[in-house]
C-alpha positions in Angstrom: -6.5 -8.1 -1.4 -6.2 -6.1 1.5 -8.4 -3.0 1.5 -5.7 -0.9 3.1 -3.1 -1.8 0.4 -3.7 1.0 -2.2 -2.0 1.2 -5.9 1.0 3.1 -5.7 2.2 3.2 -9.5 1.8 6.0 -11.9 0.9 8.6 -9.4 2.2 12.4 -9.7 4.2 13.1 -7.4 5.4 9.4 -7.2 4.9 7.1 -4.2 7.0 8.2 -1.2 9.2 5.6 0.7 6.7 6.0 3.6 3.9 5.0 1.5 5.8 1.9 0.2 6.7 0.9 3.9 2.9 1.2 5.0 1.9 -0.9 2.1 4.8 -3.5 2.9 3.6 -3.4 6.7 0.0 -4.1 5.6 1.1 -6.8 3.4 3.2 -8.6 6.0 0.5 -8.1 8.7 -2.0 -9.8 6.2 0.3 -12.7 5.5 1.4 -13.5 9.0 -2.1 -12.9 10.6 -0.6 -10.5 13.4 -0.7 -6.8 13.5 1.7 -7.0 16.3 4.0 -9.9 16.3 5.6 -11.3 19.4 8.9 -10.5 20.8 10.1 -13.9 19.3 8.8 -13.0 15.9 9.7 -9.2 16.1 13.0 -9.5 14.3 11.7 -11.6 11.2 8.7 -9.4 11.0 10.6 -6.3 10.6 12.9 -8.1 8.2 10.1 -9.1 6.2 8.5 -5.5 6.1 11.8 -4.0 5.0 12.4 -6.6 2.1 9.2 -6.3 0.8 9.4 -2.4 1.1 12.7 -2.7 -0.8 11.4 -5.1 -3.7 8.2 -3.0 -4.0 10.4 0.2 -4.6 12.2 -1.7 -7.3 9.0 -2.8 -8.9 7.6 0.9 -8.8 11.1 2.2 -10.3 11.0 -0.3 -13.1 7.2 -0.2 -14.1 6.6 1.7 -17.3 3.2 3.0 -18.7 1.9 5.2 -21.5 -1.1 6.4 -19.4 -0.9 9.8 -17.9 -0.2 9.9 -14.2 -3.2 9.8 -11.8 -3.8 12.7 -9.4 -4.1 11.7 -6.0 -6.8 14.1 -5.0 -9.0 12.9 -7.8 -8.2 9.3 -6.8 -9.1 10.0 -3.3 -12.4 11.6 -4.0 -13.2 8.7 -6.1 -12.7 6.2 -3.2 -14.7 8.6 -0.8 -17.7 8.3 -3.3 -17.2 4.7 -3.4 -17.3 4.4 0.4 -20.4 6.6 0.7 -22.1 4.5 -1.6 -20.9 1.1 0.2 -21.8 2.5 3.7 -24.8 4.4 3.1 -27.7 3.7 5.2 -30.9 2.6 3.5 
């Protein structure tokens, strides 16, 4: 899975439309193999991002869980710690 796409479910506060759009954009970029589509593919690319964002928002709205919501700051700190270990110089 693309490292730039982060889990969006079960956070307090809930994922914003900007976060959902960013995840959709990363997904479409990964699948298409293009970070910036050609003019010929621009409309299809933008349509795909919009549709993926739309369905992702529906998915997030319908998911249920009994787990307590995660704290964004705590999760960000965990990610920074993992990155520090991963990229630490020996």
